[in-house]
Rosetta silent file (secondary structure, phi, psi, omega in degrees, C-alpha in Angstrom):
SEQUENCE: XXXXXXXXXXXXXXXXXXXXXXXXXXXXXXXXXXXXXXXXXXXXXXXXXXXXXXXXXXXXXXXXXXXXXXXXXXXXXXXXXXXXXXXXXXXXXXXXXXXXXXXXXXXXXXXXXXXXXXXXXXXXXXXXXXXXXXXXXXXXXXXXXXXXXXXXXXXXXXXXXXXXXXXXXXXXXXXXXXXXXXXX
SCORE:     score description
SCORE:     0.000 S_00000001
   1 L     0.000  104.045 -179.220   39.350   62.661   25.085 S_00000001
   2 L   -85.960  127.720  175.350   40.138   59.503   23.156 S_00000001
   3 L   -96.188  175.769 -178.489   38.557   59.160   19.764 S_00000001
   4 L   141.851   -8.307  178.350   38.144   55.933   17.932 S_00000001
   5 E  -103.963   74.614  179.598   34.391   55.427   17.867 S_00000001
   6 L    56.331   38.615  178.050   33.700   56.527   14.292 S_00000001
   7 L    88.983   -9.651  178.898   35.268   59.902   15.009 S_00000001
   8 E  -104.653  141.223  175.384   33.386   60.437   18.278 S_00000001
   9 L   -66.266  144.322 -177.739   35.021   60.099   21.677 S_00000001
  10 H   -55.990  -35.810 -179.957   33.697   57.118   23.593 S_00000001
  11 H   -72.368   -8.706  177.479   32.447   59.420   26.371 S_00000001
  12 H   -95.208   -6.826 -179.997   30.351   61.284   23.771 S_00000001
  13 E   -65.756  139.599 -177.236   28.384   58.207   22.638 S_00000001
  14 E  -142.407  153.031  164.744   24.682   58.445   23.433 S_00000001
  15 E  -122.276  135.702  178.903   21.377   56.641   23.136 S_00000001
  16 E  -146.085  163.723  176.072   18.269   58.807   23.342 S_00000001
  17 E   -83.620  142.016  179.558   14.544   58.738   22.684 S_00000001
  18 E  -152.842  158.267  176.262   13.321   60.336   19.481 S_00000001
  19 E   -66.664  133.373  179.876   10.246   60.527   17.272 S_00000001
  20 H   -58.088  -37.419 -177.291   10.196   57.705   14.749 S_00000001
  21 H   -65.760  -14.576  178.221    9.213   60.137   11.972 S_00000001
  22 H   -68.613  -18.071  171.871   12.540   61.964   12.388 S_00000001
  23 L    71.241   37.022  177.761   14.023   59.014   10.473 S_00000001
  24 L   -58.280  131.467 -177.232   17.216   58.347   12.421 S_00000001
  25 L   -63.230  -34.379 -178.890   19.305   55.890   10.356 S_00000001
  26 L  -120.078  112.046 -178.646   20.322   53.798   13.365 S_00000001
  27 E  -149.299  165.523  177.082   17.605   53.125   15.913 S_00000001
  28 E  -132.825  150.691 -177.027   16.072   50.409   18.056 S_00000001
  29 E   -72.238  156.045  165.914   12.443   49.973   19.046 S_00000001
  30 L  -101.547  130.550 -175.947   10.855   50.868   22.351 S_00000001
  31 E   -50.479  131.028  178.343    8.597   47.982   23.368 S_00000001
  32 L    68.817   -3.070 -175.657    4.975   48.489   22.187 S_00000001
  33 L   -79.471  139.822  174.920    5.794   51.954   20.790 S_00000001
  34 L  -102.387  -25.407 -172.044    4.423   53.063   17.443 S_00000001
  35 L  -120.098   -1.402 -171.465    5.950   56.553   17.385 S_00000001
  36 E  -126.590  137.413  175.624    9.079   56.362   19.528 S_00000001
  37 E  -132.836  164.178  170.011   12.530   54.827   18.980 S_00000001
  38 E   -97.688  132.011 -174.196   15.895   54.764   20.728 S_00000001
  39 E  -111.492  141.550  174.850   18.567   56.425   18.578 S_00000001
  40 E   -97.050  132.047  179.099   22.318   55.750   18.420 S_00000001
  41 E  -172.719 -149.961 -175.822   24.549   58.785   18.120 S_00000001
  42 E  -152.954  163.035  175.128   26.868   61.149   19.911 S_00000001
  43 E   -93.852  121.907 -176.748   27.107   64.523   21.632 S_00000001
  44 L   -93.972   10.827 -178.844   28.954   66.947   19.339 S_00000001
  45 L   104.260  -19.726  178.311   29.557   69.545   22.051 S_00000001
  46 L  -138.129  -18.128  178.924   26.304   71.398   21.491 S_00000001
  47 L  -161.236  165.587  175.506   23.644   68.857   20.497 S_00000001
  48 E   -78.722  133.978  179.174   22.810   65.194   20.004 S_00000001
  49 E  -127.113  129.015  178.512   23.647   63.902   16.504 S_00000001
  50 E   -75.932  143.771  173.586   22.465   60.577   15.112 S_00000001
  51 L   -69.800  141.384  168.089   24.996   58.293   13.448 S_00000001
  52 L   -86.120  171.645 -175.382   24.599   57.787    9.730 S_00000001
  53 H   -62.181  -36.629 -179.190   24.995   54.232    8.427 S_00000001
  54 H   -63.937  -50.228 -179.748   28.609   54.766    7.358 S_00000001
  55 H   -65.216  -36.517  177.478   29.775   56.005   10.767 S_00000001
  56 H   -61.222  -43.546  179.484   27.745   53.286   12.502 S_00000001
  57 H   -60.897  -34.079  178.867   29.512   50.656   10.384 S_00000001
  58 H   -67.137  -23.673 -179.828   32.899   52.021   11.442 S_00000001
  59 H   -68.771  -34.069 -176.983   32.022   51.349   15.082 S_00000001
  60 L    56.647   44.215  177.387   31.786   47.590   14.518 S_00000001
  61 L  -125.385  147.796  169.923   29.371   47.284   17.430 S_00000001
  62 L   -89.297  173.601 -175.179   25.965   45.686   17.675 S_00000001
  63 H   -58.440  -50.258 -179.343   23.137   47.539   19.422 S_00000001
  64 H   -59.013  -37.883  178.696   23.575   45.976   22.912 S_00000001
  65 H   -65.838  -43.187  179.049   27.315   46.676   22.853 S_00000001
  66 H   -62.870  -44.920 -178.767   26.748   50.286   21.797 S_00000001
  67 H   -60.444  -38.823  177.553   24.073   50.794   24.438 S_00000001
  68 H   -63.799  -43.352  178.604   26.458   49.503   27.113 S_00000001
  69 H   -64.550  -35.033 -177.294   29.180   51.931   25.980 S_00000001
  70 H   -79.402  -16.295 -174.072   26.705   54.842   25.978 S_00000001
  71 H   -54.941  -41.791 -179.926   25.326   54.078   29.447 S_00000001
  72 H   -63.008  -40.519  178.591   27.936   56.158   31.284 S_00000001
  73 H   -68.097  -37.338  176.142   27.208   59.225   29.152 S_00000001
  74 H   -60.913  -40.110  177.421   23.474   58.776   29.712 S_00000001
  75 H   -64.027  -42.049  177.027   24.189   58.805   33.459 S_00000001
  76 H   -61.194  -40.414  177.212   26.240   61.972   33.075 S_00000001
  77 H   -64.036  -40.802 -179.777   23.373   63.588   31.174 S_00000001
  78 H   -60.100  -38.806 -179.914   20.943   62.534   33.895 S_00000001
  79 H   -64.924  -23.382 -178.444   23.064   64.292   36.524 S_00000001
  80 L   -87.314   -7.578 -175.620   22.739   67.564   34.561 S_00000001
  81 L   -77.793  148.781  174.534   18.938   67.554   34.466 S_00000001
  82 E   -99.630  134.239 -179.666   16.799   69.851   36.588 S_00000001
  83 E  -119.784  128.777  178.128   13.882   68.220   38.412 S_00000001
  84 E  -127.344  124.427  178.156   10.924   70.182   39.763 S_00000001
  85 E   -88.010  131.430  177.130    8.098   68.490   41.643 S_00000001
  86 E   -99.661  129.998 -176.384    4.607   69.840   40.995 S_00000001
  87 E  -117.558  154.588  175.668    2.242   69.611   43.947 S_00000001
  88 L   -85.403 -175.541 -176.131   -1.501   69.962   44.334 S_00000001
  89 L   -66.422  -17.840  175.914   -3.165   72.325   46.814 S_00000001
  90 L   -91.868    6.516  179.368   -2.720   69.718   49.595 S_00000001
  91 L    70.786   19.180  175.257    1.037   69.684   48.804 S_00000001
  92 L   -84.961  135.017 -179.834    0.887   66.116   47.460 S_00000001
  93 E   -67.773  124.286  176.771    3.293   65.528   44.576 S_00000001
  94 E   -90.957  -43.893 -179.714    1.363   65.141   41.315 S_00000001
  95 E  -165.045  169.126  174.521    4.310   64.740   38.966 S_00000001
  96 E  -112.081  137.621  173.672    7.912   65.706   38.338 S_00000001
  97 E  -106.548  128.424 -179.540    8.955   67.958   35.475 S_00000001
  98 E  -110.892  130.911 -179.915   12.443   67.343   34.098 S_00000001
  99 E  -133.699  160.262  175.994   14.166   70.029   32.044 S_00000001
 100 L  -153.933  127.712  175.703   17.498   70.676   30.360 S_00000001
 101 L   -71.340  -20.415 -178.021   18.744   73.784   28.578 S_00000001
 102 L   -92.454   -3.205 -178.856   21.114   71.555   26.592 S_00000001
 103 L    75.558   35.422 -176.487   18.441   69.194   25.248 S_00000001
 104 L  -104.055    5.118 -178.355   19.680   66.185   27.213 S_00000001
 105 H   -61.397  -44.449 -176.275   16.394   65.016   28.756 S_00000001
 106 H   -66.478  -18.470  173.161   15.748   62.401   26.061 S_00000001
 107 H   -89.953  -46.156 -176.789   19.178   60.915   26.819 S_00000001
 108 H   -61.213  -31.980 -179.339   19.105   61.313   30.604 S_00000001
 109 L   -69.728  -10.488  177.031   15.821   59.432   31.030 S_00000001
 110 L   -96.219    4.599  177.859   17.629   56.320   29.727 S_00000001
 111 L   -65.148  142.916 -179.332   20.238   56.432   32.508 S_00000001
 112 L   -57.226  -31.196 -176.791   20.356   53.250   34.595 S_00000001
 113 L   -90.864    7.651 -176.703   19.684   55.229   37.802 S_00000001
 114 H   -51.335  -52.201 -176.360   16.655   57.097   36.422 S_00000001
 115 H   -63.496  -33.904 -179.293   14.065   55.200   38.494 S_00000001
 116 H   -59.658  -34.522 -178.262   16.004   55.515   41.746 S_00000001
 117 H   -60.845  -31.725 -173.336   15.612   59.303   41.639 S_00000001
 118 H  -112.178   -0.609 -175.033   11.816   59.015   41.830 S_00000001
 119 H   -56.593  -47.930 -177.165   11.327   55.767   43.754 S_00000001
 120 H   -70.999  -33.341 -175.095   10.626   57.349   47.153 S_00000001
 121 H   -93.037  -35.571 -174.254    8.380   60.132   45.854 S_00000001
 122 H  -117.798  -10.543  176.445    6.540   58.575   42.895 S_00000001
 123 L   107.994  177.321 -176.711    6.901   54.815   43.361 S_00000001
 124 L   -77.683  -29.951  179.317    8.591   51.825   41.742 S_00000001
 125 E  -111.613  124.258 -174.871    6.615   51.973   38.495 S_00000001
 126 E  -115.842  149.079  171.314    6.656   55.320   36.714 S_00000001
 127 E  -107.181  134.698 -169.980    4.724   56.777   33.817 S_00000001
 128 E  -129.320  131.953  172.310    6.826   58.971   31.584 S_00000001
 129 E  -118.509  126.265 -179.799    6.018   61.571   28.942 S_00000001
 130 E  -124.893   79.817 -176.591    8.939   62.873   26.869 S_00000001
 131 E   -72.300  -20.751 -179.648    7.496   65.464   24.482 S_00000001
 132 E  -151.029  169.892  177.420   10.877   66.997   23.596 S_00000001
 133 L   -66.224  -19.799 -174.605   14.607   66.564   24.024 S_00000001
 134 L  -111.211    5.501 -176.830   14.560   69.263   26.684 S_00000001
 135 E  -153.448  137.326  176.402   11.441   68.423   28.709 S_00000001
 136 E  -146.499  161.418  177.930    9.780   65.386   30.286 S_00000001
 137 E  -129.398  134.326  179.910    7.119   64.626   32.869 S_00000001
 138 E  -117.939  125.936 -177.544    7.207   61.733   35.340 S_00000001
 139 E  -118.298  150.455  172.024    3.976   60.535   36.948 S_00000001
 140 E   -72.132  144.811  178.437    3.280   57.914   39.605 S_00000001
 141 L   -69.698  -41.007 -178.083    1.566   54.861   38.163 S_00000001
 142 L   -78.421  140.982  174.672   -0.760   54.588   41.134 S_00000001
 143 L    60.438   25.407 -179.812   -3.550   57.114   41.591 S_00000001
 144 L  -111.776  125.724  168.052   -2.661   58.953   38.391 S_00000001
 145 L  -105.155   84.050 -173.788   -5.136   60.101   35.794 S_00000001
 146 H   -69.461  -15.425 -179.880   -2.466   61.219   33.360 S_00000001
 147 H   -61.336  -25.742  179.468   -5.013   62.056   30.672 S_00000001
 148 H   -70.402  -10.421  178.421   -5.641   65.372   32.449 S_00000001
 149 H  -100.968    9.257 -178.127   -2.072   66.360   31.502 S_00000001
 150 H   -55.893  -44.523  179.331   -2.613   65.770   27.792 S_00000001
 151 H   -61.484  -39.727  178.833   -2.689   69.508   27.014 S_00000001
 152 H   -62.480  -46.113 -178.660    0.574   70.046   28.896 S_00000001
 153 H   -66.336  -47.245 -179.618    2.326   67.254   26.988 S_00000001
 154 H   -63.428  -37.698  178.138    0.996   68.308   23.579 S_00000001
 155 H   -61.744  -45.838  179.053    1.960   71.934   24.199 S_00000001
 156 H   -65.171  -35.220  179.482    5.544   70.925   25.016 S_00000001
 157 H   -67.278  -42.423 -176.444    5.610   68.639   21.951 S_00000001
 158 H   -75.613  -25.870 -172.974    4.424   71.348   19.567 S_00000001
 159 L   -89.742    7.662 -175.844    6.691   74.134   20.837 S_00000001
 160 L  -115.104  153.146  172.957   10.009   72.387   20.185 S_00000001
 161 L   -82.599  -13.904 -178.549   12.296   71.938   17.201 S_00000001
 162 L  -123.930   72.885  179.820   13.219   68.499   18.582 S_00000001
 163 E   -69.483  148.295  177.273    9.983   66.599   19.270 S_00000001
 164 L  -112.831  -71.907 -176.741   10.238   63.173   20.862 S_00000001
 165 L  -162.230  155.090  169.419    6.849   61.587   21.531 S_00000001
 166 L  -110.893   12.647  173.523    3.282   61.941   22.753 S_00000001
 167 E   -78.360  146.148  174.655    3.238   58.266   23.691 S_00000001
 168 E   -90.207  125.358 -178.113    2.925   57.445   27.374 S_00000001
 169 E  -108.540  146.264  175.295    5.832   55.277   28.484 S_00000001
 170 E  -108.576  129.431  174.587    6.042   53.031   31.518 S_00000001
 171 E  -105.585  121.329 -179.363    9.350   52.721   33.368 S_00000001
 172 E  -144.822  117.139  178.764    9.575   49.537   35.405 S_00000001
 173 L    51.070   42.633  176.219   12.800   48.018   36.743 S_00000001
 174 L    83.833    1.909 -179.120   14.907   49.780   34.122 S_00000001
 175 E  -112.236  136.595  176.632   12.721   48.837   31.164 S_00000001
 176 E  -106.222  139.547  171.915   10.679   51.248   29.063 S_00000001
 177 E  -150.086  148.598  178.542    7.568   50.313   27.140 S_00000001
 178 E   -77.864  136.829 -179.279    4.764   52.296   25.582 S_00000001
 179 E  -128.013    0.439 -179.151    1.426   51.945   27.367 S_00000001
 180 E   177.325 -172.918 -177.258   -0.709   54.648   25.795 S_00000001
 181 E  -142.583  133.325  174.857   -0.996   57.854   23.843 S_00000001
 182 L   -76.791  127.631  179.268   -1.822   61.374   24.941 S_00000001
 183 L   -86.040  142.417 -179.356   -4.798   62.638   22.946 S_00000001
 184 L   -69.525    0.000    0.000   -4.664   66.241   21.646 S_00000001
């Protein structure tokens, strides 16, 4: 484990989604989002930790360079996630629930291969709810009335110490953007 990235090993560098109100010192916007940002930080062996400004300065990286370095770790986090498909009474997949006991969902959903996992079952354009670091929901864009899942999303958001967002995100060709808000 080589260190040199402001005291964090390069393989521990991460970018993850987080609630804007959490006030991470180093963050980047999510397109159209009012409540959600991407945070720069690292995995400390037990949880995600945001860089403070001093440690960020020691990296001597701009945001795109950091995001590129973190991409491999995001992929590793994605591989650790558990995915469960929820079906209706006709056995048609309604959505996928993603969970992690380690709180890596908000990092794993930013992995480059995220969309490939759901392409065959949910389509090329995905709707994503990430209410906490340890839980997310992925919906197909087509034929989805995601508003009926508002209670599910809000419940997951309220029951965690690490809330992320109640904004509805669209994943399309590797790009995330906010497209709505789940109402309580």
